[in-house]
C-alpha positions as CSV (number, residue, x, y, z in Angstrom):
1,M,-4.0,-5.2,27.5
2,K,-1.5,-3.3,25.4
3,R,1.4,-5.7,26.1
4,G,0.0,-8.1,23.6
5,F,-0.3,-5.5,20.8
6,A,3.2,-4.2,21.5
7,G,4.6,-7.7,21.6
8,L,3.0,-8.6,18.2
9,L,4.3,-5.3,16.7
10,A,7.8,-6.1,18.0
11,A,7.7,-9.6,16.6
12,E,6.4,-8.4,13.3
13,G,8.9,-5.6,13.1
14,V,11.9,-8.0,13.6
15,S,10.5,-10.5,11.1
16,F,9.6,-7.9,8.6
17,I,13.2,-6.5,8.6
18,G,14.7,-10.0,8.1
19,T,12.3,-10.9,5.4
20,R,12.9,-7.6,3.5
21,M,16.6,-8.3,3.7
22,S,16.1,-11.7,2.1
23,F,14.0,-9.9,-0.5
24,V,17.3,-8.7,-1.9
25,A,19.5,-11.6,-0.9
26,L,17.5,-14.6,-2.2
27,P,17.0,-13.4,-5.8
28,W,20.6,-12.1,-5.9
29,F,21.8,-15.5,-4.7
30,V,19.9,-17.3,-7.5
31,L,21.0,-14.8,-10.1
32,V,24.7,-15.2,-9.1
33,T,24.6,-19.0,-8.8
34,S,22.5,-19.7,-11.8
35,G,22.8,-16.6,-14.0
36,S,19.2,-17.0,-15.1
37,A,16.3,-14.5,-14.7
38,A,13.9,-17.4,-15.5
39,R,15.3,-19.5,-12.7
40,T,15.1,-16.6,-10.3
41,G,11.4,-16.3,-11.1
42,I,10.9,-20.1,-10.6
43,V,12.4,-19.9,-7.1
44,A,10.0,-17.0,-6.2
45,F,7.1,-19.0,-7.6
46,A,8.1,-22.1,-5.6
47,E,8.0,-20.0,-2.4
48,M,4.8,-18.1,-3.1
49,L,2.6,-20.9,-4.5
50,P,2.4,-22.9,-1.3
51,Y,2.1,-19.7,0.7
52,V,-1.0,-18.7,-1.2
53,L,-2.5,-22.3,-1.0
54,V,-2.1,-22.3,2.8
55,C,-3.8,-19.0,3.1
56,A,-6.7,-20.2,1.0
57,F,-7.3,-23.5,2.6
58,G,-5.6,-23.4,6.0
59,G,-8.1,-21.2,8.0
60,P,-10.0,-24.1,9.6
61,L,-6.8,-25.7,10.7
62,L,-5.7,-22.5,12.4
63,D,-8.9,-22.3,14.3
64,R,-8.5,-25.9,15.5
65,L,-4.8,-25.7,16.5
66,G,-4.8,-22.1,17.9
67,H,-3.5,-19.0,16.3
68,R,-0.6,-18.3,18.6
69,R,0.7,-21.9,18.6
70,V,0.7,-21.9,14.8
71,S,2.4,-18.6,14.6
72,V,5.3,-19.7,16.9
73,L,5.7,-23.1,15.2
74,G,5.6,-21.5,11.7
75,D,8.3,-19.0,12.6
76,L,10.6,-21.6,14.2
77,G,10.2,-23.9,11.1
78,S,10.9,-20.9,8.8
79,A,14.1,-20.2,10.7
80,V,15.3,-23.7,10.1
81,A,14.4,-23.6,6.4
82,V,16.1,-20.3,5.7
83,A,19.2,-21.3,7.6
84,A,19.5,-24.5,5.6
85,I,20.2,-22.6,2.4
86,P,23.5,-21.0,3.4
87,L,24.5,-24.0,5.5
88,L,24.0,-26.4,2.7
89,H,25.6,-24.1,0.1
90,H,28.8,-23.7,2.1
91,G,28.7,-27.3,3.3
92,P,27.9,-30.4,1.3
93,G,26.5,-28.4,-1.6
94,L,23.0,-27.2,-2.6
95,S,21.6,-28.0,-6.0
96,Y,19.1,-25.9,-7.8
97,G,16.5,-28.5,-7.2
98,G,17.3,-28.6,-3.5
99,L,16.9,-24.8,-3.3
100,V,13.5,-25.0,-4.9
101,A,12.5,-27.7,-2.4
102,I,13.6,-25.7,0.5
103,V,11.9,-22.5,-0.6
104,T,8.7,-24.5,-1.2
105,L,8.8,-25.7,2.4
106,L,9.6,-22.1,3.5
107,G,6.5,-20.8,1.7
108,T,4.3,-23.4,3.4
109,L,5.6,-22.6,6.9
110,R,5.4,-18.8,6.3
111,G,1.8,-19.2,5.0
112,F,0.7,-20.8,8.3
113,G,2.7,-18.4,10.5
114,D,1.6,-15.2,8.7
115,S,-2.0,-16.3,8.5
116,A,-2.0,-16.9,12.3
117,K,-0.5,-13.4,12.9
118,R,-3.1,-11.9,10.7
119,V,-5.8,-13.2,13.0
120,L,-3.9,-12.3,16.2
121,L,-3.6,-8.6,15.1
122,P,-7.3,-7.6,15.3
123,R,-7.6,-9.5,18.6
124,T,-4.7,-7.6,20.1
125,I,-6.0,-4.3,18.8
126,A,-9.4,-5.0,20.4
127,T,-7.8,-5.9,23.7
128,A,-5.6,-2.7,23.6
129,G,-8.6,-0.5,22.8
130,I,-6.9,1.3,20.0
131,N,-8.6,2.9,17.0
132,V,-8.5,0.3,14.2
133,T,-7.3,2.5,11.3
134,R,-4.6,4.1,13.5
135,A,-3.5,0.7,14.8
136,T,-3.3,-0.8,11.3
137,S,-1.3,2.4,10.3
138,L,1.2,1.6,13.0
139,H,1.4,-2.0,11.9
140,D,1.8,-1.0,8.2
141,G,4.3,1.6,9.3
142,L,6.5,-1.1,10.7
143,F,6.3,-2.9,7.4
144,R,7.3,0.2,5.6
145,L,10.1,0.9,8.1
146,S,11.5,-2.6,7.4
147,T,11.4,-1.7,3.7
148,L,13.5,1.3,4.6
149,L,16.1,-0.5,6.7
150,G,16.2,-4.0,5.4
151,P,17.0,-3.8,1.7
152,P,19.8,-1.2,1.9
153,A,21.4,-3.1,4.7
154,A,21.1,-6.3,2.7
155,G,22.6,-4.6,-0.4
156,L,25.6,-3.5,1.7
157,L,26.0,-6.9,3.3
158,V,25.7,-8.7,0.0
159,T,28.4,-6.4,-1.5
160,A,30.7,-6.7,1.5
161,F,30.2,-10.5,2.1
162,D,27.7,-12.5,0.1
163,A,24.0,-13.3,0.1
164,T,24.2,-16.2,2.4
165,V,25.1,-13.9,5.4
166,V,21.9,-12.1,4.9
167,L,19.9,-15.3,4.7
168,L,21.4,-16.3,8.1
169,I,20.2,-13.0,9.5
170,D,16.7,-13.6,8.2
171,A,16.7,-17.0,9.9
172,A,17.6,-15.4,13.2
173,S,14.8,-12.9,12.8
174,F,12.2,-15.7,12.5
175,G,13.6,-17.2,15.7
176,V,13.3,-13.9,17.6
177,A,9.8,-13.3,16.3
178,A,8.7,-16.8,17.6
179,V,10.1,-16.0,21.1
180,L,8.4,-12.6,21.3
181,I,5.0,-14.0,20.3
182,A,5.3,-17.0,22.7
183,V,6.2,-14.7,25.6
184,L,4.3,-11.5,25.1
185,V,1.1,-12.3,23.0
186,P,-1.7,-13.9,25.0
187,G,-3.0,-17.1,23.6
188,A,-6.6,-18.3,23.3
189,E,-8.1,-21.7,23.2
190,A,-8.3,-23.6,20.0
191,E,-11.6,-24.6,18.5
192,R,-13.5,-27.2,20.6
193,R,-16.5,-27.8,18.4
194,H,-14.4,-29.3,15.5
195,E,-16.7,-28.3,12.7
196,P,-16.1,-30.4,9.6
197,Y,-13.2,-28.9,7.6
198,L,-15.0,-28.5,4.3
199,R,-18.1,-26.9,5.9
200,A,-15.9,-24.4,7.7
201,L,-14.0,-23.6,4.5
202,R,-17.2,-23.3,2.5
203,A,-18.6,-20.8,4.9
204,G,-15.6,-18.6,4.4
205,W,-15.8,-18.7,0.6
206,Q,-19.6,-18.0,0.7
207,F,-19.0,-14.9,2.8
208,I,-16.4,-13.6,0.3
209,G,-18.8,-14.3,-2.6
210,R,-21.6,-12.2,-1.0
211,D,-19.4,-9.2,-0.4
212,R,-18.8,-7.5,-3.7
213,L,-16.4,-4.9,-2.4
214,L,-14.1,-7.4,-0.6
215,L,-14.2,-9.7,-3.6
216,G,-13.4,-6.8,-6.0
217,L,-10.6,-5.6,-3.8
218,A,-9.1,-9.1,-3.7
219,V,-9.3,-9.5,-7.5
220,M,-7.7,-6.1,-8.1
221,I,-4.9,-6.7,-5.6
222,F,-4.4,-10.1,-7.3
223,V,-3.4,-8.3,-10.5
224,T,-1.3,-5.5,-8.8
225,N,0.5,-8.0,-6.6
226,L,1.3,-10.1,-9.7
227,I,2.9,-7.0,-11.3
228,D,4.6,-6.0,-8.1
229,Q,6.1,-9.4,-7.7
230,S,7.5,-9.3,-11.2
231,Y,9.0,-6.0,-10.3
232,S,10.5,-7.0,-7.0
233,A,11.6,-10.6,-7.8
234,V,12.9,-10.1,-11.3
235,L,12.6,-6.7,-13.0
236,A,14.2,-4.6,-10.3
237,P,17.1,-7.1,-9.6
238,V,17.8,-7.3,-13.4
239,W,17.7,-3.5,-13.6
240,A,20.2,-3.3,-10.7
241,R,22.5,-5.8,-12.3
242,D,22.4,-4.7,-16.0
243,V,21.7,-0.9,-15.7
244,A,22.9,0.2,-12.3
245,G,25.5,-2.4,-12.0
246,S,25.4,-3.4,-8.3
247,A,23.4,-5.0,-5.5
248,T,23.8,-1.7,-3.6
249,A,21.6,-0.1,-6.2
250,L,18.9,-2.7,-5.7
251,G,19.0,-2.1,-1.9
252,L,18.8,1.7,-2.5
253,L,15.8,1.3,-4.9
254,F,13.8,-0.6,-2.3
255,G,15.2,1.5,0.6
256,L,14.1,4.8,-0.9
257,F,10.6,3.3,-1.5
258,G,10.7,2.5,2.2
259,V,11.7,6.1,3.1
260,G,8.7,7.4,1.3
261,A,6.5,4.8,2.7
262,V,7.6,5.4,6.3
263,A,7.0,9.1,5.9
264,G,3.6,8.5,4.3
265,S,2.7,6.1,7.2
266,L,3.6,8.7,9.8
267,V,1.5,11.3,8.1
268,F,-1.4,8.9,7.5
269,A,-1.4,7.7,11.1
270,V,-2.1,11.3,12.2
271,V,-4.7,12.2,9.5
272,A,-6.3,8.8,8.8
273,P,-9.5,9.3,10.7
274,R,-10.2,12.5,8.7
275,L,-9.5,11.2,5.2
276,P,-12.0,9.5,2.9
277,R,-11.0,5.9,2.4
278,Y,-12.0,5.8,-1.3
279,G,-9.9,8.8,-2.3
280,T,-6.9,7.7,-0.3
281,F,-7.0,4.3,-1.9
282,V,-7.4,5.5,-5.5
283,I,-4.8,8.2,-5.4
284,G,-2.4,6.0,-3.5
285,M,-2.7,3.2,-6.1
286,L,-2.4,5.5,-9.1
287,I,0.8,7.3,-7.9
288,G,2.3,4.4,-6.1
289,G,2.0,1.8,-9.0
290,A,2.7,2.4,-12.7
291,P,5.1,5.4,-12.5
292,R,7.9,3.1,-11.0
293,F,7.9,0.9,-14.1
294,V,8.0,3.8,-16.5
295,A,10.9,5.4,-14.6
296,L,13.0,2.2,-14.8
297,A,12.1,1.6,-18.4
298,L,13.0,5.1,-19.6
299,G,16.4,4.9,-18.0
300,G,18.4,8.1,-17.8
301,D,19.7,9.5,-14.5
302,T,19.3,6.9,-11.7
303,W,18.4,9.7,-9.3
304,V,15.3,10.4,-11.3
305,V,14.4,6.8,-10.8
306,Y,15.0,7.1,-7.1
307,A,12.9,10.2,-6.9
308,V,9.9,8.5,-8.5
309,V,10.3,5.5,-6.2
310,L,10.4,7.8,-3.2
311,L,7.2,9.5,-4.2
312,A,5.5,6.1,-5.0
313,G,6.3,4.9,-1.5
314,F,4.8,8.0,0.1
315,S,1.7,7.8,-1.9
316,I,0.9,4.1,-1.4
317,A,1.4,4.2,2.4
318,G,-2.2,4.8,3.1
319,V,-3.5,1.9,1.0
320,N,-2.8,-1.0,3.3
321,P,-4.2,0.5,6.5
322,V,-7.4,1.4,4.6
323,L,-7.8,-2.2,3.3
324,S,-6.9,-3.8,6.7
325,A,-9.3,-1.6,8.8
326,M,-12.1,-2.2,6.3
327,Q,-11.7,-5.9,6.4
328,Y,-11.5,-6.1,10.2
329,E,-14.8,-4.0,10.4
330,R,-16.6,-6.0,7.7
331,V,-15.7,-9.6,8.8
332,P,-17.1,-10.9,12.1
333,E,-14.6,-12.4,14.6
334,A,-15.8,-16.0,14.2
335,M,-15.0,-15.9,10.4
336,R,-11.7,-14.0,10.4
337,A,-9.3,-16.9,10.0
338,R,-11.1,-18.2,7.0
339,V,-12.3,-15.0,5.3
340,L,-9.0,-13.1,5.8
341,G,-7.0,-16.2,4.7
342,I,-9.2,-16.6,1.6
343,T,-9.1,-12.9,0.7
344,L,-5.3,-12.9,1.1
345,A,-5.0,-16.1,-1.0
346,I,-7.0,-14.4,-3.9
347,A,-5.0,-11.2,-3.6
348,W,-1.7,-13.0,-3.3
349,G,-2.5,-15.6,-5.9
350,G,-0.9,-13.4,-8.6
351,I,2.4,-13.3,-6.8
352,P,3.7,-16.8,-7.9
353,L,2.6,-16.0,-11.5
354,G,4.2,-12.6,-11.3
355,A,7.6,-14.0,-10.6
356,L,7.3,-16.5,-13.5
357,L,5.9,-14.0,-16.0
358,G,8.6,-11.4,-15.0
359,G,11.4,-13.9,-15.6
360,W,10.0,-15.2,-18.9
361,S,9.2,-11.7,-20.1
362,V,12.8,-10.5,-19.5
363,E,14.1,-13.6,-21.3
364,W,11.9,-13.1,-24.3
365,L,11.2,-9.4,-24.6
366,G,14.0,-7.7,-22.7
367,L,13.9,-5.5,-19.7
368,T,12.6,-2.3,-21.2
369,V,9.6,-3.8,-23.0
370,S,8.7,-5.8,-20.0
371,L,8.7,-2.8,-17.7
372,L,6.5,-0.8,-20.1
373,L,4.0,-3.7,-20.5
374,F,3.7,-4.3,-16.8
375,G,3.4,-0.6,-16.1
376,A,0.6,-0.2,-18.6
377,L,-1.3,-3.1,-17.1
378,Y,-0.8,-1.6,-13.6
379,L,-2.3,1.7,-14.7
380,A,-5.3,0.0,-16.4
381,V,-6.2,-2.0,-13.3
382,T,-5.8,0.9,-10.8
383,L,-8.3,2.9,-12.9
384,A,-11.0,0.3,-12.2
385,P,-12.3,1.9,-8.9
386,L,-13.2,5.0,-10.8
387,A,-15.6,3.1,-13.0
388,L,-17.3,0.6,-10.7
389,P,-19.8,2.0,-8.1
390,E,-19.3,-0.6,-5.4
391,W,-15.9,0.7,-4.7
392,R,-17.5,3.9,-3.2
393,E,-18.7,1.7,-0.3
394,M,-15.2,2.2,1.1
395,D,-16.5,5.6,2.4
396,R,-19.4,4.1,4.2
397,S,-19.4,4.9,8.0
398,A,-16.9,2.6,9.7
399,G,-19.4,1.9,12.4
400,Q,-22.0,0.6,10.0
401,P,-22.1,-3.2,9.9
402,H,-22.0,-5.1,6.7
403,E,-25.3,-6.5,5.6
404,D,-24.3,-10.1,5.9
405,Q,-22.4,-9.7,9.2
406,Q,-25.3,-10.7,11.5
407,Q,-26.0,-13.8,9.5
408,D,-22.4,-14.9,9.4
409,E,-21.8,-14.3,13.1
410,R,-24.0,-17.3,13.7
411,G,-21.8,-19.4,11.4
412,S,-19.0,-21.6,12.5
413,G,-16.8,-20.1,15.2
414,D,-13.1,-20.5,15.9
415,G,-13.7,-21.3,19.5
416,E,-11.7,-18.3,20.8
417,D,-12.9,-15.2,22.6
418,D,-15.8,-13.3,21.0
419,E,-14.8,-9.8,21.6
420,Q,-15.1,-7.6,18.5
421,V,-12.6,-5.2,17.1
422,P,-13.9,-1.7,17.9
423,A,-15.1,0.2,14.9
424,A,-12.9,3.0,13.7
425,G,-15.5,5.5,14.7
426,V,-18.2,7.2,12.7
427,R,-15.8,8.7,10.3
428,S,-15.3,8.4,6.6
429,G,-14.7,5.5,5.9
430,R,-5.7,-3.8,2.8
431,G,-6.1,-7.3,3.1
432,G,-2.7,-8.2,4.1
433,D,0.8,-7.0,3.8
434,G,1.2,-8.2,0.3
435,L,0.2,-5.1,-1.5
436,G,2.7,-2.6,-0.3
437,G,5.9,-4.2,-1.4
């Protein structure tokens, strides 16, 4: 039934745009109200830490409560939390401590909501009967499109009004997403067997520990997401304020990355089944990662910076669909809530640290040195797949099951339907949305 897949894509698209707008508005709000890069990093840390913890340990709870129910409630709660920031700021007042508390709650709610959607996606793909890699390319393309539309719009709105207007728009986007999923995405029964929480959680961690490729990917993305978060939450906003001189420049920086990423997603959606996954991943990471940091550090003409960012967006567009398709194929249905949640938690575990390290680095070392250091680390990490042989398993036939899959399919279930996501076909062969930012 393609209605469910289309409904989920629509909900994700609306939510993505709102979130990417807040991607500009929230750090700008903190910078303007506090004047501190370090405090900006702390706010980002406060949101992402509970998000990562929920992804790591919330899988068994999702299985019990039902994925659609958790998604809807998480989005509704997120709408209230985001709206509270501008309402309190323009009303009785919002202290810095109060802001940190609100974004901590927001991170928790988003963690549950996003984890639930991550499990709903392969289910709706299976029901729609769409090629996995092509479907994940469409999903990632929406994310990239939101990067194209959201930040520039946010930059213009922040310049014309202020950041609180953008935060209200983000709150509304969460509400719309909740309604779309409640109405269009079919639900499934929550778990009835009530397997003990710790046993269910342990089964997920054991699966990850046995799959060296999935574990290696998660660890690598842990580091790159740490660096990307320092870039997006601190380094890029400080560059826009101190070098370019406006919030519009920050929106343009993220927006041009989105232009390249959308173009890359369109191309990849067409040619994905014919491309080797290993080569697509390695080239995308090398071009889409470190060059951005070097361009900002060297300064000069801002249009050179924008050109580098545009190319980076195009190059990295194929990475997330490769990772997502590979995970859906390697992880059995009954284990997805736990395994995908744990994998994402490892991969995104660096995000809270990235915001803190980015803020402290700018305070102690300055913007230019920080950009060069983070860029060098990014390059070193993205060279790892060229040296370690297990990474070449990415090119294994997509229809070939993982060696542990049969064993783990007998493990604890989530009580929902047992249909499997169709393999992407016998062609050459991300976890989550966190990488591409």
